[in-house]
DOKOLRO-811824 format. One record per residue (C-alpha): x, y, z; residue in three letters; residue number from 1. Coordinates in Angstrom, 1 decimal. Layout:
N
(atom (X,Y,Z),"ALA",NUM),
...
This chain:
399
(atom (-39.9,7.1,-31.9),"MET",1),
(atom (-39.2,6.9,-35.6),"SER",2),
(atom (-41.2,5.8,-38.6),"PRO",3),
(atom (-39.4,2.4,-38.3),"ASP",4),
(atom (-41.4,1.8,-35.1),"ASP",5),
(atom (-44.6,1.7,-37.1),"LEU",6),
(atom (-46.0,-1.0,-39.3),"ASP",7),
(atom (-45.1,0.3,-42.8),"THR",8),
(atom (-45.0,-3.0,-44.7),"ARG",9),
(atom (-45.2,-2.9,-48.5),"PRO",10),
(atom (-48.7,-2.6,-49.6),"GLY",11),
(atom (-50.0,-0.9,-46.6),"ASP",12),
(atom (-50.5,2.5,-48.2),"ARG",13),
(atom (-52.6,3.9,-45.4),"THR",14),
(atom (-49.9,3.3,-42.9),"ALA",15),
(atom (-47.3,5.0,-45.2),"ARG",16),
(atom (-49.5,7.9,-45.7),"LYS",17),
(atom (-50.2,8.5,-42.1),"ASP",18),
(atom (-46.7,7.8,-40.7),"THR",19),
(atom (-45.8,11.4,-39.9),"ALA",20),
(atom (-49.1,12.0,-38.1),"THR",21),
(atom (-48.9,8.8,-36.1),"LEU",22),
(atom (-45.3,9.4,-35.0),"VAL",23),
(atom (-46.1,12.9,-33.8),"GLN",24),
(atom (-49.2,11.5,-31.9),"ASP",25),
(atom (-47.2,8.7,-30.3),"ALA",26),
(atom (-44.5,11.1,-29.1),"GLN",27),
(atom (-47.1,13.5,-27.7),"SER",28),
(atom (-48.8,10.7,-25.7),"ARG",29),
(atom (-46.0,8.8,-24.0),"PRO",30),
(atom (-48.4,7.3,-21.5),"PHE",31),
(atom (-50.8,6.0,-24.1),"HIS",32),
(atom (-50.7,2.2,-24.3),"LEU",33),
(atom (-49.6,1.0,-27.7),"ARG",34),
(atom (-49.7,-2.5,-29.1),"ALA",35),
(atom (-46.1,-3.2,-28.1),"VAL",36),
(atom (-46.9,-2.0,-24.6),"ASP",37),
(atom (-49.8,-4.4,-24.2),"ARG",38),
(atom (-47.7,-7.2,-25.6),"MET",39),
(atom (-44.9,-6.5,-23.0),"ALA",40),
(atom (-47.4,-6.3,-20.2),"LEU",41),
(atom (-49.0,-9.6,-21.3),"ALA",42),
(atom (-45.7,-11.4,-21.4),"VAL",43),
(atom (-44.7,-10.0,-18.0),"TRP",44),
(atom (-48.0,-10.9,-16.4),"ALA",45),
(atom (-47.8,-14.4,-17.8),"GLY",46),
(atom (-44.2,-14.8,-16.6),"ALA",47),
(atom (-45.0,-13.4,-13.1),"TRP",48),
(atom (-48.0,-15.6,-12.6),"LEU",49),
(atom (-46.1,-18.6,-13.8),"GLY",50),
(atom (-43.1,-18.0,-11.5),"VAL",51),
(atom (-45.3,-17.3,-8.5),"MET",52),
(atom (-47.2,-20.6,-9.1),"PHE",53),
(atom (-44.0,-22.5,-9.8),"PHE",54),
(atom (-42.5,-21.4,-6.5),"VAL",55),
(atom (-45.8,-22.3,-4.7),"ALA",56),
(atom (-46.0,-25.9,-6.0),"VAL",57),
(atom (-42.4,-27.0,-6.5),"ILE",58),
(atom (-41.7,-27.9,-2.9),"PRO",59),
(atom (-44.3,-30.7,-3.3),"ARG",60),
(atom (-42.3,-32.0,-6.2),"VAL",61),
(atom (-38.8,-31.5,-4.8),"LEU",62),
(atom (-39.4,-31.6,-1.0),"PRO",63),
(atom (-35.7,-32.5,-0.3),"THR",64),
(atom (-34.4,-29.1,-1.3),"ILE",65),
(atom (-37.0,-27.1,0.6),"TYR",66),
(atom (-37.3,-27.0,4.4),"ASP",67),
(atom (-41.1,-26.4,4.6),"GLY",68),
(atom (-40.8,-22.7,5.1),"ARG",69),
(atom (-43.8,-20.5,4.2),"PRO",70),
(atom (-44.3,-19.2,0.7),"TYR",71),
(atom (-43.2,-15.6,1.4),"LEU",72),
(atom (-40.1,-16.8,3.2),"ASP",73),
(atom (-39.0,-18.6,0.1),"ARG",74),
(atom (-38.6,-15.1,-1.4),"TRP",75),
(atom (-36.9,-13.6,1.6),"ALA",76),
(atom (-33.4,-14.6,0.8),"GLN",77),
(atom (-30.0,-13.0,0.9),"TRP",78),
(atom (-30.1,-9.3,0.0),"ASP",79),
(atom (-33.9,-9.3,0.2),"ALA",80),
(atom (-33.5,-9.8,4.0),"VAL",81),
(atom (-30.9,-7.1,4.1),"ARG",82),
(atom (-33.2,-4.7,2.4),"PHE",83),
(atom (-36.0,-5.6,4.8),"MET",84),
(atom (-33.8,-5.0,7.8),"ASN",85),
(atom (-32.6,-1.7,6.4),"LEU",86),
(atom (-36.2,-0.6,5.9),"ALA",87),
(atom (-37.0,-1.6,9.5),"THR",88),
(atom (-33.9,-0.5,11.5),"TYR",89),
(atom (-31.8,1.7,9.2),"GLY",90),
(atom (-28.1,1.5,8.9),"TYR",91),
(atom (-27.5,1.1,12.7),"ASP",92),
(atom (-28.3,-2.6,12.3),"GLY",93),
(atom (-30.7,-5.1,14.0),"VAL",94),
(atom (-30.8,-4.5,17.7),"PRO",95),
(atom (-29.0,-7.3,19.6),"GLY",96),
(atom (-27.3,-8.7,16.6),"GLN",97),
(atom (-23.6,-8.1,15.5),"PRO",98),
(atom (-23.1,-5.2,13.1),"GLU",99),
(atom (-23.1,-6.2,9.5),"ASP",100),
(atom (-20.1,-4.3,7.9),"PRO",101),
(atom (-21.6,-4.6,4.5),"GLY",102),
(atom (-24.8,-2.6,5.1),"TRP",103),
(atom (-23.5,0.8,3.9),"PRO",104),
(atom (-22.8,-0.8,0.5),"ALA",105),
(atom (-26.6,-0.9,-0.1),"PHE",106),
(atom (-27.9,2.5,-1.2),"PHE",107),
(atom (-30.9,3.8,0.6),"PRO",108),
(atom (-33.4,4.2,-2.3),"GLY",109),
(atom (-34.8,0.7,-2.2),"TYR",110),
(atom (-35.2,0.4,1.6),"PRO",111),
(atom (-36.9,3.8,1.6),"LEU",112),
(atom (-39.3,2.6,-1.1),"LEU",113),
(atom (-39.9,-0.6,0.8),"LEU",114),
(atom (-40.7,1.4,4.0),"ARG",115),
(atom (-43.1,3.6,2.0),"ALA",116),
(atom (-45.0,0.7,0.5),"VAL",117),
(atom (-44.9,-0.9,3.9),"GLY",118),
(atom (-47.4,1.7,5.0),"VAL",119),
(atom (-50.0,0.0,2.8),"VAL",120),
(atom (-48.5,-3.5,2.8),"ILE",121),
(atom (-47.0,-4.0,6.3),"PRO",122),
(atom (-45.4,-7.4,5.5),"ASP",123),
(atom (-42.1,-6.4,3.8),"TYR",124),
(atom (-41.8,-9.8,2.1),"ARG",125),
(atom (-45.1,-9.2,0.3),"LEU",126),
(atom (-44.3,-5.5,-0.2),"ALA",127),
(atom (-41.1,-6.4,-2.0),"GLY",128),
(atom (-42.9,-8.7,-4.4),"LEU",129),
(atom (-45.5,-6.0,-5.1),"ALA",130),
(atom (-42.8,-3.5,-5.8),"ILE",131),
(atom (-41.1,-5.9,-8.2),"SER",132),
(atom (-44.4,-6.6,-9.9),"LEU",133),
(atom (-45.1,-3.0,-10.7),"VAL",134),
(atom (-41.5,-2.1,-11.5),"ALA",135),
(atom (-41.2,-5.1,-13.7),"GLY",136),
(atom (-44.3,-4.0,-15.7),"ALA",137),
(atom (-42.7,-0.5,-16.3),"VAL",138),
(atom (-39.4,-2.2,-17.2),"THR",139),
(atom (-41.0,-4.4,-19.8),"MET",140),
(atom (-42.9,-1.6,-21.5),"VAL",141),
(atom (-39.9,0.7,-21.6),"ALA",142),
(atom (-37.6,-2.1,-22.9),"LEU",143),
(atom (-40.1,-3.0,-25.6),"ALA",144),
(atom (-40.5,0.6,-26.7),"ARG",145),
(atom (-36.7,1.1,-26.8),"LEU",146),
(atom (-36.1,-2.1,-28.7),"ALA",147),
(atom (-38.8,-1.3,-31.2),"GLU",148),
(atom (-37.3,2.1,-31.7),"GLN",149),
(atom (-33.9,0.7,-32.4),"GLU",150),
(atom (-34.7,-2.6,-34.2),"GLY",151),
(atom (-38.2,-2.2,-35.7),"GLY",152),
(atom (-41.4,-4.2,-35.3),"GLU",153),
(atom (-41.0,-7.5,-33.3),"GLY",154),
(atom (-37.8,-6.5,-31.6),"THR",155),
(atom (-39.6,-5.4,-28.5),"GLY",156),
(atom (-41.2,-8.8,-28.0),"ARG",157),
(atom (-38.0,-10.6,-28.5),"ARG",158),
(atom (-36.1,-8.3,-26.1),"ALA",159),
(atom (-38.7,-8.9,-23.4),"VAL",160),
(atom (-38.6,-12.6,-23.9),"ILE",161),
(atom (-34.8,-12.7,-23.9),"ALA",162),
(atom (-34.6,-10.7,-20.6),"LEU",163),
(atom (-37.2,-13.0,-18.9),"LEU",164),
(atom (-35.4,-16.1,-20.2),"ALA",165),
(atom (-32.0,-15.0,-18.9),"GLY",166),
(atom (-30.5,-17.1,-16.1),"PRO",167),
(atom (-30.6,-14.2,-13.6),"PRO",168),
(atom (-34.2,-13.3,-14.2),"ALA",169),
(atom (-35.3,-14.5,-10.8),"VAL",170),
(atom (-34.0,-11.2,-9.4),"PHE",171),
(atom (-36.7,-9.3,-11.4),"LEU",172),
(atom (-39.4,-11.1,-9.4),"PHE",173),
(atom (-37.7,-11.2,-6.0),"ALA",174),
(atom (-37.5,-8.2,-3.5),"GLY",175),
(atom (-34.3,-6.9,-5.1),"TYR",176),
(atom (-33.5,-3.5,-6.5),"SER",177),
(atom (-32.8,-4.5,-10.1),"GLU",178),
(atom (-36.4,-4.1,-11.3),"SER",179),
(atom (-36.8,-0.7,-9.7),"VAL",180),
(atom (-33.5,0.5,-11.2),"PHE",181),
(atom (-34.6,-0.6,-14.7),"LEU",182),
(atom (-38.0,1.0,-14.2),"ALA",183),
(atom (-36.2,4.3,-13.7),"LEU",184),
(atom (-33.2,3.9,-16.0),"ALA",185),
(atom (-35.0,2.7,-19.1),"LEU",186),
(atom (-37.5,5.5,-19.3),"PRO",187),
(atom (-34.7,7.9,-18.6),"ALA",188),
(atom (-32.8,6.5,-21.6),"TRP",189),
(atom (-35.9,6.8,-23.7),"LEU",190),
(atom (-36.4,10.4,-22.8),"LEU",191),
(atom (-32.7,11.1,-23.5),"ALA",192),
(atom (-33.0,9.5,-27.0),"ARG",193),
(atom (-35.9,11.9,-27.6),"ARG",194),
(atom (-34.0,15.0,-26.4),"GLY",195),
(atom (-35.9,15.4,-23.1),"HIS",196),
(atom (-32.8,16.0,-21.1),"TRP",197),
(atom (-34.4,17.4,-18.0),"ALA",198),
(atom (-36.7,14.5,-17.6),"GLY",199),
(atom (-33.9,12.0,-18.2),"ALA",200),
(atom (-31.8,13.6,-15.6),"ALA",201),
(atom (-34.6,13.8,-13.1),"LEU",202),
(atom (-35.3,10.0,-13.5),"LEU",203),
(atom (-31.6,9.4,-13.1),"GLY",204),
(atom (-31.7,10.8,-9.6),"VAL",205),
(atom (-33.8,8.1,-7.9),"PRO",206),
(atom (-32.0,5.5,-10.1),"ALA",207),
(atom (-28.7,6.4,-8.5),"THR",208),
(atom (-30.4,6.5,-5.1),"GLY",209),
(atom (-31.4,2.9,-5.7),"VAL",210),
(atom (-28.1,1.5,-7.0),"ARG",211),
(atom (-24.6,2.6,-7.6),"ILE",212),
(atom (-25.3,1.7,-11.2),"THR",213),
(atom (-27.0,5.0,-11.5),"GLY",214),
(atom (-23.5,6.6,-11.8),"LEU",215),
(atom (-22.8,4.6,-14.9),"PHE",216),
(atom (-26.2,5.7,-16.3),"LEU",217),
(atom (-25.2,9.3,-15.6),"GLY",218),
(atom (-22.0,8.9,-17.5),"LEU",219),
(atom (-23.8,7.3,-20.4),"ALA",220),
(atom (-26.4,10.1,-20.5),"LEU",221),
(atom (-23.5,12.6,-20.8),"ILE",222),
(atom (-22.0,10.7,-23.7),"VAL",223),
(atom (-25.4,10.4,-25.4),"GLU",224),
(atom (-25.8,14.2,-25.0),"TYR",225),
(atom (-22.4,14.8,-26.5),"LEU",226),
(atom (-22.8,12.5,-29.5),"VAL",227),
(atom (-26.5,11.8,-30.0),"GLY",228),
(atom (-28.8,13.3,-32.6),"GLU",229),
(atom (-31.0,15.0,-30.0),"ARG",230),
(atom (-28.1,16.2,-27.9),"GLY",231),
(atom (-25.6,19.1,-28.0),"ARG",232),
(atom (-25.8,19.5,-31.8),"ARG",233),
(atom (-29.6,19.9,-31.7),"ALA",234),
(atom (-30.2,21.8,-28.4),"VAL",235),
(atom (-26.9,23.5,-27.6),"GLY",236),
(atom (-25.1,23.4,-24.2),"TRP",237),
(atom (-27.7,24.7,-21.9),"ARG",238),
(atom (-29.4,21.4,-21.0),"PRO",239),
(atom (-26.0,19.9,-20.0),"MET",240),
(atom (-26.4,21.3,-16.5),"ALA",241),
(atom (-29.3,18.9,-15.9),"TRP",242),
(atom (-27.0,16.0,-16.4),"LEU",243),
(atom (-25.2,16.7,-13.1),"ALA",244),
(atom (-28.3,15.6,-11.2),"LEU",245),
(atom (-27.8,11.8,-11.3),"PRO",246),
(atom (-24.6,12.2,-9.4),"PHE",247),
(atom (-26.1,14.1,-6.5),"THR",248),
(atom (-27.6,11.1,-4.6),"PRO",249),
(atom (-24.1,9.7,-4.2),"LEU",250),
(atom (-22.9,13.0,-2.7),"LEU",251),
(atom (-25.9,13.1,-0.4),"ALA",252),
(atom (-25.5,9.4,0.7),"TYR",253),
(atom (-21.7,9.9,1.2),"SER",254),
(atom (-22.4,12.9,3.4),"PHE",255),
(atom (-25.0,10.9,5.4),"TYR",256),
(atom (-22.5,8.0,6.0),"GLN",257),
(atom (-19.9,10.5,6.9),"TRP",258),
(atom (-22.1,11.9,9.7),"THR",259),
(atom (-22.5,8.3,10.9),"ARG",260),
(atom (-19.0,6.9,10.5),"THR",261),
(atom (-16.7,9.8,9.6),"GLY",262),
(atom (-15.9,8.0,6.3),"ASP",263),
(atom (-16.9,9.7,3.0),"TRP",264),
(atom (-16.3,6.4,1.2),"LEU",265),
(atom (-18.2,4.2,3.7),"ALA",266),
(atom (-20.2,2.6,0.9),"TRP",267),
(atom (-17.0,1.6,-1.0),"GLN",268),
(atom (-15.2,0.4,2.2),"HIS",269),
(atom (-18.3,-1.7,3.1),"ALA",270),
(atom (-17.6,-3.7,-0.1),"GLN",271),
(atom (-14.2,-4.5,1.2),"GLU",272),
(atom (-15.3,-5.3,4.8),"ALA",273),
(atom (-18.3,-7.3,3.8),"GLY",274),
(atom (-17.2,-9.3,0.8),"TRP",275),
(atom (-13.4,-8.7,0.7),"ASP",276),
(atom (-13.8,-6.9,-2.6),"ARG",277),
(atom (-11.0,-4.5,-3.6),"HIS",278),
(atom (-9.3,-3.4,-6.8),"LEU",279),
(atom (-7.0,-6.0,-8.4),"VAL",280),
(atom (-5.6,-6.7,-11.9),"TRP",281),
(atom (-8.1,-8.3,-14.2),"PRO",282),
(atom (-6.0,-11.5,-14.5),"TRP",283),
(atom (-6.0,-11.9,-10.7),"GLU",284),
(atom (-9.8,-11.7,-10.5),"SER",285),
(atom (-10.1,-14.1,-13.4),"PHE",286),
(atom (-7.8,-16.6,-11.8),"LYS",287),
(atom (-9.6,-16.5,-8.5),"THR",288),
(atom (-13.0,-16.9,-10.1),"THR",289),
(atom (-11.8,-19.7,-12.4),"TRP",290),
(atom (-10.5,-21.6,-9.4),"GLN",291),
(atom (-13.9,-21.2,-7.6),"ALA",292),
(atom (-15.8,-22.2,-10.7),"ALA",293),
(atom (-13.8,-25.1,-12.2),"TRP",294),
(atom (-11.3,-26.3,-9.6),"GLU",295),
(atom (-13.6,-26.6,-6.7),"SER",296),
(atom (-16.9,-28.4,-6.0),"ASP",297),
(atom (-19.1,-26.7,-3.3),"TYR",298),
(atom (-22.3,-24.8,-3.0),"GLU",299),
(atom (-21.1,-21.8,-4.9),"PHE",300),
(atom (-19.5,-23.6,-7.9),"THR",301),
(atom (-22.5,-23.2,-10.2),"LEU",302),
(atom (-22.9,-19.6,-9.3),"ALA",303),
(atom (-19.3,-18.8,-10.1),"PHE",304),
(atom (-19.6,-20.6,-13.4),"ARG",305),
(atom (-22.5,-18.4,-14.3),"ILE",306),
(atom (-20.5,-15.4,-13.2),"GLU",307),
(atom (-17.8,-16.4,-15.7),"MET",308),
(atom (-20.4,-16.8,-18.5),"PHE",309),
(atom (-21.8,-13.4,-17.7),"ALA",310),
(atom (-18.4,-11.8,-17.8),"ALA",311),
(atom (-17.8,-13.4,-21.2),"LEU",312),
(atom (-21.2,-12.1,-22.4),"ALA",313),
(atom (-20.3,-8.6,-21.2),"GLY",314),
(atom (-17.0,-8.6,-23.0),"VAL",315),
(atom (-18.7,-9.8,-26.3),"LEU",316),
(atom (-21.4,-7.2,-25.8),"LEU",317),
(atom (-18.7,-4.4,-25.4),"CYS",318),
(atom (-17.0,-5.6,-28.6),"ALA",319),
(atom (-20.4,-5.6,-30.4),"TYR",320),
(atom (-21.1,-2.0,-29.2),"LEU",321),
(atom (-17.6,-0.9,-30.1),"LEU",322),
(atom (-17.9,-2.3,-33.6),"ALA",323),
(atom (-21.3,-0.5,-34.1),"ARG",324),
(atom (-19.9,2.7,-32.5),"ARG",325),
(atom (-22.6,2.8,-29.9),"ARG",326),
(atom (-20.6,5.0,-27.6),"TRP",327),
(atom (-23.3,5.8,-25.0),"PRO",328),
(atom (-24.3,2.2,-24.6),"GLU",329),
(atom (-20.6,1.2,-24.5),"LEU",330),
(atom (-20.0,3.7,-21.7),"THR",331),
(atom (-22.9,2.3,-19.7),"TYR",332),
(atom (-22.0,-1.4,-20.0),"VAL",333),
(atom (-18.2,-1.0,-20.2),"GLY",334),
(atom (-17.8,1.0,-17.0),"THR",335),
(atom (-19.9,-1.5,-15.1),"GLN",336),
(atom (-18.0,-4.4,-16.5),"LEU",337),
(atom (-14.7,-2.8,-15.7),"ALA",338),
(atom (-15.7,-2.3,-12.1),"ALA",339),
(atom (-16.9,-5.9,-11.8),"LEU",340),
(atom (-13.9,-7.5,-13.5),"LEU",341),
(atom (-11.3,-5.4,-11.6),"LEU",342),
(atom (-12.7,-6.6,-8.3),"SER",343),
(atom (-11.1,-9.4,-6.2),"SER",344),
(atom (-13.4,-12.0,-7.9),"TYR",345),
(atom (-16.5,-12.0,-10.1),"TYR",346),
(atom (-19.5,-11.3,-7.9),"LEU",347),
(atom (-23.1,-10.5,-9.1),"SER",348),
(atom (-21.9,-10.1,-12.7),"VAL",349),
(atom (-24.9,-12.3,-13.7),"GLY",350),
(atom (-27.3,-10.1,-11.9),"ARG",351),
(atom (-25.7,-7.1,-13.5),"ALA",352),
(atom (-26.6,-8.6,-16.9),"MET",353),
(atom (-30.2,-7.8,-16.1),"LEU",354),
(atom (-29.3,-4.1,-16.2),"LEU",355),
(atom (-27.5,-4.3,-19.6),"TRP",356),
(atom (-30.5,-3.5,-21.8),"TRP",357),
(atom (-28.2,-3.1,-24.8),"PRO",358),
(atom (-27.6,-6.9,-24.5),"LEU",359),
(atom (-31.2,-7.8,-24.6),"TRP",360),
(atom (-31.8,-5.4,-27.5),"ILE",361),
(atom (-28.8,-6.8,-29.4),"ALA",362),
(atom (-30.0,-10.4,-28.9),"VAL",363),
(atom (-33.5,-9.3,-30.1),"ALA",364),
(atom (-32.0,-7.5,-33.1),"THR",365),
(atom (-29.9,-10.5,-34.1),"VAL",366),
(atom (-33.0,-12.7,-33.6),"GLY",367),
(atom (-34.8,-10.8,-36.3),"ALA",368),
(atom (-32.3,-11.9,-38.8),"ARG",369),
(atom (-31.7,-15.4,-37.3),"ARG",370),
(atom (-35.0,-16.5,-35.7),"PRO",371),
(atom (-33.8,-20.1,-35.3),"GLY",372),
(atom (-30.7,-19.0,-33.4),"LEU",373),
(atom (-32.9,-16.8,-31.2),"PHE",374),
(atom (-35.3,-19.6,-30.4),"ALA",375),
(atom (-32.4,-21.9,-29.7),"GLY",376),
(atom (-30.7,-19.4,-27.4),"ALA",377),
(atom (-34.0,-18.9,-25.4),"VAL",378),
(atom (-34.5,-22.7,-25.2),"ALA",379),
(atom (-31.0,-23.2,-23.9),"ALA",380),
(atom (-31.3,-20.3,-21.4),"SER",381),
(atom (-34.6,-21.2,-19.8),"VAL",382),
(atom (-33.4,-24.3,-17.9),"PRO",383),
(atom (-30.7,-22.2,-16.3),"PHE",384),
(atom (-33.2,-19.6,-15.4),"ALA",385),
(atom (-35.4,-22.3,-13.7),"VAL",386),
(atom (-32.3,-23.7,-12.0),"LEU",387),
(atom (-31.4,-20.2,-10.6),"MET",388),
(atom (-35.0,-19.8,-9.5),"LEU",389),
(atom (-34.9,-23.1,-7.6),"LEU",390),
(atom (-31.5,-22.2,-6.1),"THR",391),
(atom (-32.6,-18.8,-4.9),"PHE",392),
(atom (-36.0,-19.8,-3.4),"THR",393),
(atom (-34.5,-22.8,-1.6),"SER",394),
(atom (-31.9,-20.6,0.1),"GLY",395),
(atom (-28.9,-21.2,-2.2),"GLY",396),
(atom (-26.7,-18.5,-3.6),"TRP",397),
(atom (-27.8,-17.5,-7.1),"ALA",398),
(atom (-25.7,-14.3,-7.6),"GLY",399),
């Protein structure tokens, strides 16, 4: 946290006088709720209640796109079902059903968490929603703090609103792993920015256990350590050893899958077997996705169009970070984007946008200078977020 985080408007002499004391106090009490934290929690609570109510009543308004399934089943779609099956049966699959070759692509952290919460909430559908509720609250607080630290007062509120208004926001509410990953990665990044490298690395361990994205977080932490103000130049080389920790879950998981399958890269080969995803030239993946988005008309057409929009947003974000020489954030986003755009076709790029917190902070920062543009962008994005919510909860593919 820096003095910019505090309200030091001209004329507020008391705030200017006490800035140093308040900054030191805020850093020494990281779990103390600040005004920006309460704001983030209020926005998240309102959004969560609104989404839950919307999904409860919308079948009465649009009965033709719903099949009368119970409320919790509306949230049990696609990967949420895979996570529940993994929590129940493990990687050996559902007894009596054909083996799903894509299962090893899902890292074990979220299914293990789901199983643990299932001790208290036996219905995994409800347990997944409860996990997302708590993880989402942590995510919003951490994002707001980071945004305020980088962009000043008001940036945290705008960053939270931008994230929740994004087209893929439905996956923050559903029983998916995105909210859990962010609830670990964002606090890890905050700790790294403050020079607490051991804590950042320790949080990076479960983040990698939840999603492969943790590897990109680990790389970004190394770059932050090498070039950041609180990194090598301030503390020397000794803390660098901690930064190996976020990579250990991949080694452990690869070893586990090797004991099952004899394949050290089972998680990678599952992507190929389950979704025909393999390394291609970027123009090949672009062409394939373009054809699916604009030269076809079927149930996945809208989803592929959003994938292309998300890819464009990622490229523009990388250009923005490059221009500002934000090397750690560029490493985090750029490595993810490269992996996604060098795949056979664009898949889940929109969902990956949720994990690009530099995007939401950049949108919020620009919004401080151009509030009208920010309001217009949010207004334009919300209908797509609602559409993706309807698509997902009615059983359609949303990314």
